[in-house]
ChimeraX commands (.cxc) that place a marker at each C-alpha (Angstrom):
marker #1 position 13.69,16.33,9.92 radius 0.5
marker #1 position 11.11,14.14,8.23 radius 0.5
marker #1 position 8.94,15.06,5.34 radius 0.5
marker #1 position 5.37,13.79,5.57 radius 0.5
marker #1 position 3.99,14.01,2.06 radius 0.5
marker #1 position 1.16,11.55,2.60 radius 0.5
marker #1 position -0.71,10.69,5.77 radius 0.5
marker #1 position -0.87,7.13,6.97 radius 0.5
marker #1 position -4.65,7.41,6.89 radius 0.5
marker #1 position -4.54,8.38,3.20 radius 0.5
marker #1 position -2.40,5.36,2.38 radius 0.5
marker #1 position -4.73,3.14,4.39 radius 0.5
marker #1 position -7.77,4.58,2.60 radius 0.5
marker #1 position -6.13,4.03,-0.79 radius 0.5
marker #1 position -5.27,0.41,0.04 radius 0.5
marker #1 position -8.75,-0.21,1.41 radius 0.5
marker #1 position -10.29,1.29,-1.73 radius 0.5
marker #1 position -8.06,-0.90,-3.91 radius 0.5
marker #1 position -9.09,-4.04,-1.99 radius 0.5
marker #1 position -12.79,-3.14,-2.27 radius 0.5
marker #1 position -12.46,-2.48,-6.00 radius 0.5
marker #1 position -10.41,-5.66,-6.42 radius 0.5
marker #1 position -13.29,-7.61,-4.88 radius 0.5
marker #1 position -15.74,-5.99,-7.29 radius 0.5
marker #1 position -13.52,-6.66,-10.30 radius 0.5
marker #1 position -13.01,-10.25,-9.23 radius 0.5
marker #1 position -16.74,-10.78,-8.83 radius 0.5
marker #1 position -17.33,-9.44,-12.35 radius 0.5
marker #1 position -14.65,-11.61,-13.96 radius 0.5
marker #1 position -15.72,-14.75,-12.10 radius 0.5
marker #1 position -19.33,-14.07,-13.10 radius 0.5
marker #1 position -18.29,-13.68,-16.75 radius 0.5
marker #1 position -16.37,-16.96,-16.52 radius 0.5
marker #1 position -19.35,-18.80,-15.01 radius 0.5
marker #1 position -21.67,-17.37,-17.69 radius 0.5
marker #1 position -19.22,-18.60,-20.39 radius 0.5
marker #1 position -18.43,-15.09,-21.62 radius 0.5
marker #1 position -14.75,-15.82,-20.88 radius 0.5
marker #1 position -12.97,-19.15,-20.90 radius 0.5
marker #1 position -10.96,-18.46,-17.74 radius 0.5
marker #1 position -10.42,-15.86,-15.04 radius 0.5
marker #1 position -8.08,-13.17,-16.35 radius 0.5
marker #1 position -5.87,-11.84,-13.54 radius 0.5
marker #1 position -4.44,-9.00,-15.66 radius 0.5
marker #1 position -7.95,-7.80,-16.55 radius 0.5
marker #1 position -8.90,-7.88,-12.87 radius 0.5
marker #1 position -5.83,-5.83,-11.87 radius 0.5
marker #1 position -6.30,-3.24,-14.61 radius 0.5
marker #1 position -9.98,-2.92,-13.78 radius 0.5
marker #1 position -9.17,-2.60,-10.07 radius 0.5
marker #1 position -6.60,0.12,-10.65 radius 0.5
marker #1 position -8.98,2.14,-12.84 radius 0.5
marker #1 position -11.89,1.80,-10.45 radius 0.5
marker #1 position -9.64,2.63,-7.48 radius 0.5
marker #1 position -8.66,5.91,-9.13 radius 0.5
marker #1 position -12.32,6.78,-9.73 radius 0.5
marker #1 position -13.56,5.86,-6.24 radius 0.5
marker #1 position -10.57,7.32,-4.40 radius 0.5
marker #1 position -10.83,10.62,-6.25 radius 0.5
marker #1 position -14.50,10.87,-5.23 radius 0.5
marker #1 position -14.03,9.60,-1.68 radius 0.5
marker #1 position -14.19,13.01,0.01 radius 0.5
marker #1 position -17.42,13.78,-1.82 radius 0.5
marker #1 position -18.84,10.36,-0.91 radius 0.5
marker #1 position -18.02,10.84,2.77 radius 0.5
marker #1 position -19.62,14.30,2.90 radius 0.5
marker #1 position -22.69,13.58,0.81 radius 0.5
marker #1 position -23.83,10.11,1.82 radius 0.5
marker #1 position -23.41,7.57,4.54 radius 0.5
marker #1 position -19.75,6.41,4.67 radius 0.5
marker #1 position -20.95,2.83,5.04 radius 0.5
marker #1 position -22.09,2.96,1.43 radius 0.5
marker #1 position -18.44,3.38,0.42 radius 0.5
marker #1 position -18.17,-0.41,0.37 radius 0.5
marker #1 position -21.12,-0.75,-1.97 radius 0.5
marker #1 position -19.99,2.06,-4.27 radius 0.5
marker #1 position -16.44,0.69,-4.43 radius 0.5
marker #1 position -17.68,-2.79,-5.27 radius 0.5
marker #1 position -20.08,-1.57,-7.95 radius 0.5
marker #1 position -17.47,0.68,-9.55 radius 0.5
marker #1 position -15.04,-2.25,-9.33 radius 0.5
marker #1 position -17.43,-4.37,-11.38 radius 0.5
marker #1 position -17.66,-1.58,-13.95 radius 0.5
marker #1 position -13.92,-0.84,-14.03 radius 0.5
marker #1 position -13.16,-2.48,-17.36 radius 0.5
marker #1 position -16.19,-0.84,-18.98 radius 0.5
marker #1 position -14.92,2.54,-17.72 radius 0.5
marker #1 position -11.58,1.85,-19.43 radius 0.5
marker #1 position -13.42,1.02,-22.66 radius 0.5
marker #1 position -15.44,4.22,-22.42 radius 0.5
marker #1 position -12.37,6.39,-21.78 radius 0.5
marker #1 position -10.37,4.75,-24.57 radius 0.5
marker #1 position -13.15,5.48,-27.08 radius 0.5
marker #1 position -13.19,9.18,-26.29 radius 0.5
marker #1 position -11.85,11.43,-28.99 radius 0.5
marker #1 position -9.72,14.46,-28.18 radius 0.5
marker #1 position -11.72,16.43,-30.74 radius 0.5
marker #1 position -15.01,15.57,-29.02 radius 0.5
marker #1 position -13.61,16.51,-25.62 radius 0.5
marker #1 position -12.16,19.81,-26.84 radius 0.5
marker #1 position -15.35,20.60,-28.73 radius 0.5
marker #1 position -17.54,20.10,-25.65 radius 0.5
marker #1 position -15.15,22.10,-23.43 radius 0.5
marker #1 position -14.94,25.05,-25.79 radius 0.5
marker #1 position -18.69,25.00,-26.32 radius 0.5
marker #1 position -19.25,25.44,-22.61 radius 0.5
marker #1 position -16.43,27.90,-21.97 radius 0.5
marker #1 position -16.55,30.15,-25.00 radius 0.5
marker #1 position -18.11,30.69,-28.37 radius 0.5
marker #1 position -15.20,29.15,-30.31 radius 0.5
marker #1 position -16.29,26.60,-32.91 radius 0.5
marker #1 position -13.84,23.76,-33.50 radius 0.5
marker #1 position -15.74,22.22,-36.40 radius 0.5
marker #1 position -13.45,23.93,-38.95 radius 0.5
marker #1 position -10.25,22.82,-37.23 radius 0.5
marker #1 position -8.78,19.52,-38.34 radius 0.5
marker #1 position -7.07,17.34,-35.78 radius 0.5
marker #1 position -4.58,14.58,-36.43 radius 0.5
marker #1 position -7.01,11.85,-35.33 radius 0.5
marker #1 position -9.55,12.93,-38.01 radius 0.5
marker #1 position -7.65,10.89,-40.61 radius 0.5
marker #1 position -7.69,7.85,-38.32 radius 0.5
marker #1 position -11.45,8.12,-37.84 radius 0.5
marker #1 position -11.99,8.32,-41.63 radius 0.5
marker #1 position -9.78,5.27,-42.18 radius 0.5
marker #1 position -11.66,3.28,-39.52 radius 0.5
marker #1 position -14.98,3.77,-41.34 radius 0.5
marker link #1:1,2 radius 0.2
marker link #1:2,3 radius 0.2
marker link #1:3,4 radius 0.2
marker link #1:4,5 radius 0.2
marker link #1:5,6 radius 0.2
marker link #1:6,7 radius 0.2
marker link #1:7,8 radius 0.2
marker link #1:8,9 radius 0.2
marker link #1:9,10 radius 0.2
marker link #1:10,11 radius 0.2
marker link #1:11,12 radius 0.2
marker link #1:12,13 radius 0.2
marker link #1:13,14 radius 0.2
marker link #1:14,15 radius 0.2
marker link #1:15,16 radius 0.2
marker link #1:16,17 radius 0.2
marker link #1:17,18 radius 0.2
marker link #1:18,19 radius 0.2
marker link #1:19,20 radius 0.2
marker link #1:20,21 radius 0.2
marker link #1:21,22 radius 0.2
marker link #1:22,23 radius 0.2
marker link #1:23,24 radius 0.2
marker link #1:24,25 radius 0.2
marker link #1:25,26 radius 0.2
marker link #1:26,27 radius 0.2
marker link #1:27,28 radius 0.2
marker link #1:28,29 radius 0.2
marker link #1:29,30 radius 0.2
marker link #1:30,31 radius 0.2
marker link #1:31,32 radius 0.2
marker link #1:32,33 radius 0.2
marker link #1:33,34 radius 0.2
marker link #1:34,35 radius 0.2
marker link #1:35,36 radius 0.2
marker link #1:36,37 radius 0.2
marker link #1:37,38 radius 0.2
marker link #1:38,39 radius 0.2
marker link #1:39,40 radius 0.2
marker link #1:40,41 radius 0.2
marker link #1:41,42 radius 0.2
marker link #1:42,43 radius 0.2
marker link #1:43,44 radius 0.2
marker link #1:44,45 radius 0.2
marker link #1:45,46 radius 0.2
marker link #1:46,47 radius 0.2
marker link #1:47,48 radius 0.2
marker link #1:48,49 radius 0.2
marker link #1:49,50 radius 0.2
marker link #1:50,51 radius 0.2
marker link #1:51,52 radius 0.2
marker link #1:52,53 radius 0.2
marker link #1:53,54 radius 0.2
marker link #1:54,55 radius 0.2
marker link #1:55,56 radius 0.2
marker link #1:56,57 radius 0.2
marker link #1:57,58 radius 0.2
marker link #1:58,59 radius 0.2
marker link #1:59,60 radius 0.2
marker link #1:60,61 radius 0.2
marker link #1:61,62 radius 0.2
marker link #1:62,63 radius 0.2
marker link #1:63,64 radius 0.2
marker link #1:64,65 radius 0.2
marker link #1:65,66 radius 0.2
marker link #1:66,67 radius 0.2
marker link #1:67,68 radius 0.2
marker link #1:68,69 radius 0.2
marker link #1:69,70 radius 0.2
marker link #1:70,71 radius 0.2
marker link #1:71,72 radius 0.2
marker link #1:72,73 radius 0.2
marker link #1:73,74 radius 0.2
marker link #1:74,75 radius 0.2
marker link #1:75,76 radius 0.2
marker link #1:76,77 radius 0.2
marker link #1:77,78 radius 0.2
marker link #1:78,79 radius 0.2
marker link #1:79,80 radius 0.2
marker link #1:80,81 radius 0.2
marker link #1:81,82 radius 0.2
marker link #1:82,83 radius 0.2
marker link #1:83,84 radius 0.2
marker link #1:84,85 radius 0.2
marker link #1:85,86 radius 0.2
marker link #1:86,87 radius 0.2
marker link #1:87,88 radius 0.2
marker link #1:88,89 radius 0.2
marker link #1:89,90 radius 0.2
marker link #1:90,91 radius 0.2
marker link #1:91,92 radius 0.2
marker link #1:92,93 radius 0.2
marker link #1:93,94 radius 0.2
marker link #1:94,95 radius 0.2
marker link #1:95,96 radius 0.2
marker link #1:96,97 radius 0.2
marker link #1:97,98 radius 0.2
marker link #1:98,99 radius 0.2
marker link #1:99,100 radius 0.2
marker link #1:100,101 radius 0.2
marker link #1:101,102 radius 0.2
marker link #1:102,103 radius 0.2
marker link #1:103,104 radius 0.2
marker link #1:104,105 radius 0.2
marker link #1:105,106 radius 0.2
marker link #1:106,107 radius 0.2
marker link #1:107,108 radius 0.2
marker link #1:108,109 radius 0.2
marker link #1:109,110 radius 0.2
marker link #1:110,111 radius 0.2
marker link #1:111,112 radius 0.2
marker link #1:112,113 radius 0.2
marker link #1:113,114 radius 0.2
marker link #1:114,115 radius 0.2
marker link #1:115,116 radius 0.2
marker link #1:116,117 radius 0.2
marker link #1:117,118 radius 0.2
marker link #1:118,119 radius 0.2
marker link #1:119,120 radius 0.2
marker link #1:120,121 radius 0.2
marker link #1:121,122 radius 0.2
marker link #1:122,123 radius 0.2
marker link #1:123,124 radius 0.2
marker link #1:124,125 radius 0.2
marker link #1:125,126 radius 0.2
marker link #1:126,127 radius 0.2
view
């Protein structure tokens, strides 16, 4: 008895998405190197950017296939691949307090402005 947790087509789609995003991340890093923003091509930055952009594109792949032409998947994957490191920077700058505040504002009438979170002290020290 075999247990099929993941289809072969899903694995193939994930690998294809990773390769497309890897191409986009490589293009971005090579462009930055040619424009003298970086001194050399950074393989680790390319891999991290590719992994992040792969997660974004792969999680939206069903929506992309249903909403638009599947041939644009290549373009979207490449563009998101070029933006992968910027996405990481955006996510790392998010504050838990800001996220919780926006969620509770939309879901209920609870106001989190009076509640102090642990990262409040860190934000005050950074300023």
